[in-house]
C-alpha positions, -999 to +999 in steps of 0.1 A: -001+194-183+018+178-154+047+198-139+077+179-128+100+189-099+133+171-107+146+155-076+126+177-053+138+211-067+174+200-067+176+219-100+167+250-081+131+253-089+134+249-127+100+236-136+094+215-167+062+209-185+057+175-200+029+157-219+043+122-213+024+099-190+056+086-174+076+109-151+114+107-150+129+084-123+136+102-091+112+131-098+080+143-082+051+162-097+038+195-085+006+177-074+024+155-048+056+175-040+040+187-007+018+157+001+035+149+034+053+170+060+085+152+051+082+163+015+075+199+027+107+197+046+126+185+016+112+213-005+121+238+022+156+225+023+158+232-014+150+268-008+180+270+016+201+254-011+193+282-035+201+307-008+238+297-012+237+310-047+218+342-044+239+354-014+273+349-029+293+356-061+278+379-087+247+385-067+269+404-043+298+418-062+284+429-096+269+461-082+301+467-063+322+464-095+297+488-112+301+516-087+330+536-071+352+513-050+372+492-075+394+495-106+396+469-133+431+456-140+441+455-177+443+419-190+415+407-167+400+386-195+371+411-199+355+396-169+326+417-156+337+447-178+302+454-190+293+462-154+326+481-148+320+503-179+283+507-173+274+490-205+245+471-189+216+460-210+186+438-204+203+412-226+235+412-205+239+377-194+246+385-157+216+407-155+193+379-168+209+355-144+203+377-114+168+387-124+159+351-133+176+337-103+156+357-078+123+350-096+131+313-096+134+315-058+101+335-057+084+308-078+096+281-054+084+300-023+050+307-038+046+271-047+053+261-011+032+288+004+002+282-018+004+244-015+009+242+022-017+268+031-043+251+009-036+217+025-037+232+060-071+248+052-086+215+041-071+196+071-047+175+049-018+174+073-020+160+109-026+187+135+005+176+154+027+188+126+014+223+124+043+238+143+067+225+117+046+237+088+045+272+105+082+272+104+084+262+067+058+288+058+076+315+078+109+307+061+092+308+026+076+341+033+109+355+044+128+342+014+102+357-009+105+391+008+143+388+007+142+381-030+118+409-038+137+434-017+170+425-035+153+428-068+140+462-058+175+473-047+189+464-081+161+470-106+140+498-091+145+535-083+146+549-048+114+545-028+125+573-005+129+598-033+102+587-057+080+614-071+051+590-076+049+559-055+018+547-073+030+550-108+027+516-125+059+502-141+083+516-115+081+486-092+084+448-097+063+422-113+045+407-083+037+370-087+025+354-055+004+326-070+021+295-084+008+292-119+036+284-144+028+288-181+047+292-213+024+322-222+044+352-209+014+375-215-004+360-185+023+372-161+017+406-144+036+436-156+057+458-134+037+472-105+042+505-085+069+510-059+042+512-032+027+479-042+061+463-043+072+475-009+037+467+006+042+431-005+077+430+009+065+443+043+035+420+043+056+389+037+081+400+064+053+404+089+039+370+081+074+355+084+080+371+117+047+360+131+049+324+119+086+320+130+078+335+164+050+310+169+074+282+162+102+296+183+081+301+214+079+264+220+102+245+197+133+264+188+162+253+210+193+263+190+214+294+195+200+324+177+235+338+168+251+323+137+219+304+130+220+284+098+182+288+097+160+319+092+146+331+125+121+358+136+152+379+144+164+376+108+129+387+096+131+418+119+165+426+106+152+426+070+123+448+081+148+473+096+168+473+063+137+478+042+124+505+064+157+524+061+157+522+023+121+534+023+129+565+043+110+553+074+138+564+097+121+561+131+107+527+123+140+515+110+159+527+140+135+513+165+133+479+148+171+477+147+174+488+183+149+462+195+173+435+181+204+451+195+187+452+230+182+415+230+220+413+235+220+381+215+244+394+189+274+412+205+296+430+180+328+412+171+357+426+191+389+439+175+406+406+181+377+385+168+368+406+137+392+389+112+380+354+119+345+365+110+358+366+074+384+338+075+363+312+095+328+328+090+324+327+127+312+355+150+284+360+175+273+392+156+261+371+127+223+366+128+221+342+098+250+323+083+240+304+052+254+269+059+280+255+035+304+226+035+330+210+013+304+195-010+276+222-008+288+257-016+277+289-032+298+309-056+333+321-048+327+358-039+364+365-036+377+351-068+377+383-089+398+400-062+421+372-051+422+342-076+455+354-091+485+361-070+495+387-095+472+410-115+439+402-099+409+412-120+399+441-097+417+462-071+404+488-046+407+525-056+431+546-037+401+564-022+387+531-010+421+521+005+421+554+025+387+548+041+405+532+071+428+546+098+460+526+106+444+514+139+413+500+122+411+462+121+391+464+089+423+478+072+440+445+078+409+424+070+397+441+039+430+452+023+460+430+019+491+428-003+487+423-040+511+426-070+506+441-104+533+431-129+537+436-166+568+436-189+592+433-160+576+462-140+562+452-106+541+473-083+529+463-048+494+475-041+465+468-018+441+441-029+406+434-016+408+405+008+375+404+027+366+371+011+398+350+015+381+316+015+371+295+045+395+266+049+366+244+057+353+249+022+383+236+003+401+202+004+429+197+028+462+207+012+444+226-016+447+263-022+418+285-014+388+285-037+378+319-023+344+307-011+330+319+022+297+312+039+275+342+033+264+363+062+234+383+049+226+399+083+251+410+109+246+431+141+269+458+127+244+466+101+217+470+128+239+495+147+244+515+114+207+514+107+200+527+142+226+554+139+214+566+105+177+564+114+181+584+146+204+610+130+178+616+103+151+623+129+173+646+150+180+622+179+218+628+177+227+614+211+213+580+201+229+582+167+263+590+182+259+561+207+253+535+180+280+550+157+306+549+185+295+514+195+308+501+162+339+522+160+350+512+195+350+476+185+368+481+151+395+507+160+423+500+185+428+527+211+395+543+200+388+577+214+351+587+215+341+617+195+307+633+193+293+645+160+264+668+151+245+681+121+260+674+087+292+661+103+272+634+120+255+623+088+288+623+069+305+602+095+277+576+095+278+574+058+316+569+059+313+543+087+287+524+067+311+525+037+339+511+058+319+484+075+300+471+046+325+475+018+321+448-008+290+433+007+265+445-019+250+474+000+266+503-020+239+507-047+210+508-022+230+533+000+237+557-028+201+556-040+188+563-004+213+591+001+203+605-034+240+606-043+259+599-075+294+585-076+328+590-092+352+561-092+380+568-069+416+576-077+441+549-088+464+535-062+500+549-063+520+534-091+491+514-106+480+538-133+496+518-161+479+486-150+443+497-146+415+510-168+406+546-161 
């Protein structure tokens, strides 16, 4: 059977089997999709296209809706209510979309990795192009690791607290060879957590090495706000994964090494808001590039698409995460209205994703789409703080904690924490900084904590589901 890539994976790696001798116009088969460096580049660009999808919309907010920070507003059209109520089954459409979406990406990355590495081994490509191929391979290895790590966050238990890391069935199905078939029995079952995370770390290491090789001689663009995956982005993923695994020292030192490059200064108090309105700040390591005609999903739509009665609003507990002098209070929480039968209540809405004006037509209202920012320096500071606190290096933990707070809080006064108070403050600061960005589930698992949805905002009891 001949596999067809429609318009060079423009259909996001949906592979079709076909017995016909004639291929559809504008398509390319899996036997020739990588038969030139230019075709490799086109395929790699397709991988970036899919990153717009898996870093926005439901891939980010579904787990946030599921947990403790938001209340559902009555009359929300039943949107995402299965997640809100915890009625989540394998057949739930959003679950299938997320699970299948990441595995579609993994299929594409494995196709590129297998195909390019085999052609390099046989001398198929001209030697002069090897640096470009190293870059594409590095990006593919990273994207595969990124996809598997996100799947592990959403579909696996905690690595840090697992009783048996080698028990089969608790990890992910690991497929690194491109071999599509309609026979589902040929695909591997779920592996162990150790095998899953070993593959993730191996892919990150390969990505870092290959991208570093390319960057040493050929990368000339600024590293901050890069639209491309860089070796720094690979290291940032490694720090994140190490932290979730409970490898605290390794996580802290990896994050610290990136902070010490001084390439990603934290957004100042005055610049923080435009990081979310204009998607612009030097603390962004990787910004997934979008424009008017090429966008991901609208991450802010469930919180902002209706002037009155948005689908979801922050709990009162969430609203009180921030002090009055915290710039995140103004950036994450804005005015919203709940109204029913003539009764109107003014409350705080979640406004972190207001929509970037560059992504909607001139004169049009916001479509609540923003360029995704999967890795920011603030996360690195939080990783360093938590990692060092967990191994008893409290001075360093306080340093990285205060480094964030001093940039987010006007008239900040430094305070030194110790013991359980230090851990609690780091947890709270992580909650404040990363609210609504898809980290909450992994954090609660790593901290071995359950959750209770917060109290309702004042006056909103009659408008929200309990």
